[in-house]
N, C-alpha and C positions, 0 to 999 in steps of 0.2 A: 757700699751700694751706691749706685748712681743717684745724684740728687734729682728727685722728681720735679722740683720747681724749675730746673734748667732744661727739662725735656719739653719738646713741642707737643701739642695735642696729638699729632699723628704718631709720635713715638710712644706716648702713653697708651693710646689705643692698641697699637701693635703689640706692646708688652703684655697688656691684659689679654688680648686675643690669643697670643702665643701660650700664655700660661694656662688659659682655659683649655686650649687644644691639647696641651701636654698632660694636664692633670685629669681630664675627663675622657681620655681615650678609652673606647669601649664604654662600659657603664661605670661611672665614678661611684665610689662609696659615699655614704652620707658624711663621714668624717672629712673626706677630701673636699667635698663640696663646701662644707662649712668653713674649712680652713681657707679655701679659695675666696669665699665671700668676704672673710675677715681681711684678707690681703687686699681685696678690691676696695673695701671701705677705707683701709689705711692709705692706699694710694690716692683715693679721692680726697681725703682730708689734707694730704700733702700738696695737692694741686692748688695753685694760687687762683685768685679771682679773675686773673687776666686770661685764663683758659677760655677758649671759645665755647659757644653754646653747643657746637658739634660734639665736643668732648663730654659735656654734661649729658647730652642725649645718649651718647654711647654708654656712659655709666649706668643710666637708667635702663637701657636695653639689656646690658649684661646682667644687672641685678635681677631683672625680670626672668631672664633665661635661667639663671642659677636657682632662683626660687622654684621655678617649674621643674627643674631637674631634681631638686631635693625632694619635692613632693612626690614625683614619680618614683624615685628610688625607694622612699619609705613605703609607698603603695606596693611596689614589687616585692618588698620583704614581708608583706602580709599575705595571708591565704586568700587568693583571688577566687571570685565566683565565676564559673564558666557560663556561657549563654544557656547551656542546658540546665544549670542550677537555677538561673533566673527564670527560665521558662517553667520549671517545675514549681517554683514559688508562685508563679502567676497562673497555675493550671486552672484554678476555679474561675478566674476572670476570663481566661481564654475560652473555657467551656461555655460560660454564659454568653460570650460574644458570638460564638458559633451557633448556639441555640437560638438566640434572638436575631441573628443575622445583621447586627449593627453594633456600633461601638468601636472604640480604639484602645488598644493595649500598648502602653509605653514600656519598652524594655531598655533600660539604661545599661550599656556595656562600655566600659572605658577601654580604649585600645592601648596596647603597650607601645612604648617608643621603640622597643627592640623587637624586630620581627622574629628573632630567634626564640623569644619567650612565648610566642603564640602556638598553642597546641591545637591540633585538628584544623590546620589552615585550610584544608579542602572544604570545610564547612562554609567558608566565605566565597567559594568559587561561583563564578557567573553561570547561570543556567541557560543553556542554548535553546531550551524550549523544544516542544514536540517529542516524538518517540521514534527512534530508529527501528524500522520494522524488518522482520525476517522476510526473505523472498516468498511471494505467493503468486501462483499462476494467474494470468489475466483471464478475464471472462470473454474468451474468443468466440465460443460457440453461440451463446445466447444473443450476441450482438449481430449475428448473421441474419436474424429473422425479425419480421415486423411483429409488434405486439398489438393484440386486439382486446379491448376491454369487454368483459361480459358481466351480466348482472345476476346470474343464478348458478347454482351448483352444477346443474345439468344443461348441456347445450345440444341442440339438435340441428342437423343439417341434412339437406336432400342431395343425393347424387344419382346419376344415371345408373341403371342396372343393365337392362337389355336394350340395345339400340340396333335396329335393323333398317338399313337404307336400301330399298329394292326398286329403284326407278327402272323402267323398261323403255326401250325404243320401239315404237310402233309405226306402222305406215297407215295413213288415212285413218279409218275408224276401226282398225283391227282390234280384236279383243285381247286383253292382257290381264294377267293376275299379278298381284303385288302383296308382299309380306312386310312392308314397312310398318314399324311400330316402335314404341318406346315405353319402357317401364322404369320406375324409380324405387330407390330404397331410402328410407328415413333412418339415419344413424344417430344414435345418442352418445354423446361424449361426456364423461364425468370429470369435473375439475378435481385435481389432487391437491394435497396440502403438504408443504415442506415446513418443518418446525425444528427449532433448536432453542435451548435455554441453558442458563448457567446461574448458579447461586453465588452471591457476593455478600461479604460482610458489610452491613450498613455503615459501620465505622469507617471502612475504607472509602466508601462513596461520600460520606460526610466530610472526612478529613482531607481528602486529596481530590482536588478539582478534576484532574485528568482521568480519574478512574472511571467515572460514569461514561464519558465519551468513548474511552477505550473499550469498555465492555459492550456498549451499544454497537460500536463498529465491529467488534468481534462476532457477535451473533448474527448481525446483518450480513457480514461478509461470508459467514459460514452458510447461510441460506442461499446466497447467490452462487457460491461455488458448488453447492449440491445441485442446484438447478442446472448449472452449466454441465456438470458431469452426467446427470440423469438424461438430459436431452440428447447427449451423444451416446452414452453407453448403458443407460439404465435398462432394467428388465422387469420393472415392477409396475406401479400405478401410473407412471408417466411414460407416455410413448417416447421411443428413442429412435435416433437415426440408425443405430446399429441393428435394431430389431426389424425395421421396415426395409432396409437397404438390401437389394438382391446382390448375390455374389457375382463378381465378374467372371464370365465364362467365355473364353476366346472361341469356343466351338459353337456358340449359340447360332442357330441356323438363320435367324433374322439378320444378324450382323456378325458374320464369322471373321475372326482375326487370327486364327491359328496359323503359325509359321508365316506371318504376313510381313515381318520387318527384318531387315538386316541390322545386326548389332543394336537392338532396341534399348532405349533408356526410359526414364519416367515420362519423357515427352511422348514417346509412342504409346506407352501404356495408358496414360491419362487421355491421350487422343482417342484411343480405341474405346475406352470406357465412355467418353463423351459421345462417340459415334453410336454406340449401342443405345444410350439413353435417347439420343435424337431419333434413332430408328424406332425404338419402342413407342415413342410419342408421335408416330406417324410423320416424322420430320416436320412437325408443326406445333405440337403442344408443349414440348419440353426442350429447353436449351440449357444444358449444364453451365453453371457460372462459377462454381466453387470447387476447389481442391482442398481437402482438409487432411493434413498429414503431420508426421513427426518432424520437428525442425532439423534434426541431425540427418535424416534422409534427404531433406531438401538441400542442405549444405553439400552433401556428397554428390548429389546430382549436379549442382551448380559448378562443381570443380572437376567433373569428369574430363579426362583427356584421352586422345587416341594414342596409337603407338608412336606417333611422331611428337607427342607432347603438346598437341594443340587441343584447345578446349572444344568439347563436342556440342556446346550450346547452339541450337538451331536459331535461325533468324526470327522465329515466331515466339521466342522467349524474351521477356523484358525483365532483366535482372533487377534493376532498381525498384520496379514496382511490384515484383512478385507475381507476374502474369505468365501463365503457361497455357498454350492453346486457347487463348482468349478467356481463360478462367483465372480468377484471383486465387492465389495460394495463401492459405491460412494455416498456421501451425499452432499446435497445442501439446503440452507435455502429457496430456491424458490420451493422446493417440499413440498407440504402441508402435515401436520401431518396426519397420518392414510391413506396415499396413497403411492404407489410405482410403479416403472416401471422395467420391465425385458426385455432385448433385446440383439440381436446380433449386436454389434457395427460395425462389419466389413461390414455390408450391407448398411452403410450410408457414405456419404462424404460431405464436405463443399466445394462447388464450389466457387472459389475466383477470381473475375475479377479484383478487386483492393483492396489491403490490406488497413487498416486504415491509412489515410494520413491527416496531419494537415496543414492547410493553413491560411494565414492572409491577410486581405484586409483593406486598409485605405479609400477605395472609395465605401462604401456601404451605400445607403440611405443618411443620413445627417452626416456620420462619419466625413467628413472633417470639417464641421461647428463646431462640438462638440469635435474635437480631440479624436475620439474614433476609436479603431481598432476592427474589427470583426475576432475572431478566430474560424475557422470552421474545423470540422473533418468529413470525409466521408469514408465509406467502402461499397464496392459492393460485395455481397455474395449471395449464396443460399444454403439451406440445401437440399440435394438430396438423395432420396431413390427411386429406381425404383418401379413402381406400383406393380409388381409381387413379390417384396420382402418385402412388408410392413407388412406381417403377422409375420415377425421376430421381431416385436415390440408389446409388450403387457403391459397393465397397470391394476392396481387394485385400483379403486377409493374409496374403503371402506374396509380396512384391517380387521376390526373387524367383519363385515358381512361375508366376504369371509372365515375367520377362522371358523365361525359358520357353514357355508355351507359344509366345508370339514371335519367337526368333526363327528366321529362315534357316533350314538345315544347311 
């Protein structure tokens, strides 16, 4: 064996380092580590006092590393406790901390030097936070109308009933008769209630911070989606656009559009509907500003071409802004394909007695017995369009048929 006293400090360090690398490849056994440590001590004793402090420091460093490896190996050969075992042992302390809402629990878990020995590594994964949500439709309809706060369950309003304007032309002091008069109706509107609730285990809400917020959002969102649907398509206690809207009739004598257009598209159809609304309002009271339709019908219209492959979009369509005949185009999945609505949105409002509120109760039915909390959301609203202004709303229940009726033969 080479005389250690004749070796330079660098040579000794290299020898020791190479030996460690060779004998501890992977996870060294306890016996190998102890043998290696003995060899290191022997080499250290053979070193003469002239060796530099760098070599001595290296010896200390290597001994420290070997000691740590030996301890780790012995620990790996024992039955280790998982984080779940430790948490189980600390269960009472954790429960007390959650109840009192203060305190600190220390969980000591020693990490293994070898990643291959870690079981359930996904437990230590970083949480990105938040919840990835399933698609839900936007609240497109209720955003179209202004909201008016009210203070009582019933709301009254006055509207004209019979109005006669019978001015006459006379010469000098000639006698004339007049039938001019006006009468009114007082109409009562009742505020309706939208409600939803869900029962949730109290333990879930206590143990998981995100559950409370998620449940509150769920019932609140459910309320608003119901409001959105009822205002368009409802047939119950809440007035709806579908209920009050008149059906487009190309043959209406006040504004006939039968066989009026060559190769008509949605542009001509919605233009005709707007024209009838404008006419019904004496070309003064109503100006349709909204087209509500199915998105796929809108896409088809935007990409229609003639026989030469050229787009049919007229110059009064703004593609980027969704404007057609001066009306904004709003789409919603609850509008059935092949149907659409045209209306003056300024003639409607949402009467709001109570905005959506979320409440929780631990004393509902057998909640106490089963440790369940009931989360409830309630909203009190009504969709309001005065009777005399409902002709400002029109629908087309069959676009394909309507296009055929307004097409020139």
